[in-house]
C-alpha positions in Angstrom: 60.1 35.4 134.0 64.0 36.1 133.3 64.8 34.3 136.2 63.0 31.2 134.9 64.8 31.5 131.7 68.1 31.9 133.2 67.5 28.6 135.3 66.4 26.7 132.4 69.3 27.9 130.4 72.0 27.2 133.2 70.4 23.6 133.5 70.6 23.0 129.8 74.5 24.3 129.8 75.2 21.8 132.8 73.5 19.0 131.1 75.6 19.6 128.0 78.9 19.5 129.7 78.0 16.6 131.9 76.8 14.8 129.0 79.8 15.5 126.6 82.2 14.6 130.0 80.7 11.4 130.7 77.7 10.6 128.8 75.4 11.4 131.7 71.7 10.4 130.9 68.5 12.4 132.2 65.3 10.3 132.2 62.9 12.7 133.9 63.3 16.3 135.4 60.7 18.5 136.8 61.3 22.0 138.2 58.4 23.2 140.5 58.2 26.6 142.2 58.1 26.8 145.9 55.0 28.7 147.1 56.2 32.1 148.7 54.3 31.5 151.9 56.5 28.0 152.1 59.6 30.1 151.6 58.5 32.3 154.4 57.9 29.9 156.8 61.1 28.5 156.4 62.8 31.8 156.7 60.8 32.6 159.8 61.8 29.2 161.4 65.5 30.2 160.6 64.9 33.4 162.4 63.7 32.1 165.5 66.4 29.6 165.7 69.3 32.4 165.1 67.2 34.4 167.9 67.3 31.4 170.3 70.9 31.2 169.9 71.7 34.9 170.2 69.5 35.2 173.3 72.4 34.4 175.6 73.0 36.6 178.6 76.5 36.5 180.2 76.0 36.3 184.0 79.4 37.9 184.2 78.0 41.1 183.0 77.5 43.9 185.5 74.3 45.5 186.5 75.8 47.5 189.5 78.9 47.3 191.6 77.3 45.6 194.5 76.1 42.7 192.3 77.7 39.3 192.1 77.0 36.0 190.2 78.0 32.4 190.5 80.2 32.2 187.3 77.6 30.9 185.0 76.4 31.7 181.4 73.1 30.4 180.5 70.8 30.2 177.4 67.0 29.0 176.7 67.0 26.4 174.0 67.7 22.6 173.7 71.0 21.5 175.0 73.0 18.8 173.7 70.5 15.9 173.6 67.7 17.6 174.7 64.2 17.5 173.3 62.5 20.6 174.4 63.4 24.3 175.3 64.8 24.8 178.6 67.0 27.0 180.7 70.5 25.6 180.7 74.1 26.4 181.4 76.5 26.9 178.4 79.5 28.0 180.2 80.7 27.5 183.8 83.6 30.0 184.6 86.7 28.0 185.9 87.1 28.5 190.0 83.7 30.3 190.4 81.2 29.0 192.8 79.4 27.1 190.1 82.3 25.6 189.2 83.2 24.7 192.9 79.5 23.2 193.5 79.9 20.8 190.7 77.6 22.6 187.7 78.3 21.7 184.2 77.9 22.7 180.6 74.4 21.6 179.6 72.9 21.1 183.2 69.3 22.2 182.9 68.2 24.6 185.7 64.6 23.7 186.6 63.9 26.1 189.4 65.8 29.2 190.8 65.2 29.8 194.9 62.1 27.2 194.6 60.6 28.9 191.4 60.1 26.9 188.4 61.9 28.2 185.2 59.3 26.9 182.7 57.6 30.5 182.7 61.1 32.4 182.2 61.0 34.2 179.0 64.7 34.9 178.5 67.8 34.2 179.6 68.5 37.8 180.7 65.5 37.5 183.0 66.9 34.3 184.5 70.4 35.7 184.9 68.8 38.6 186.9 67.4 35.9 189.3 70.6 34.1 189.6 72.8 37.3 190.5 72.7 39.3 194.0 74.5 41.0 196.7 77.8 39.3 197.6 77.8 36.8 200.5 74.1 35.9 199.7 73.1 32.4 198.1 71.2 31.4 195.3 69.3 28.0 195.4 69.2 26.1 192.0 67.5 23.0 191.3 69.6 21.1 188.6 68.5 18.6 186.2 71.3 16.2 185.2 71.4 12.5 183.9 67.7 11.8 185.0 68.1 13.0 188.5 67.3 16.3 190.3 69.9 17.9 192.4 69.4 21.1 194.8 72.4 23.5 195.3 73.1 26.4 197.2 75.7 28.5 195.7 77.2 31.8 196.9 77.1 34.6 195.1 80.5 35.3 195.2 81.8 35.8 191.4 82.7 39.5 190.9 81.0 40.5 188.0 82.9 42.1 184.9 83.4 45.8 185.0 
């Protein structure tokens, strides 16, 4: 109840200041309480979006000393201009096998070694499929500009220690 009184007092003070400053006229105003369940729903949506943004797995992090990557970072979400949640590239390391193969930021990875990425639950899971022993290859199906392209990329990017 005190919150409502404070809100009304604040609005009244603001009205008086504005009215004195420039002759502001208010014809009709209503203040409605937003239902708690609506506030919770908005908070849940924001939390889900933040979780998606932070669910980024850096493919240059080591699993062990024999693991190599291709020099990309991936995320699950909506790339620039995207309409649905997909696995996509968020960074390509300069000089990496991925860079040499022509991969670009916002490229969608639709398959890893022939397996669709639609059922992959996290960027970490996808990264684990992309990484592997040095001098082996990972086959990626990339979707860019309305076309699919299959690339075989060597796992030859030393992961950070």
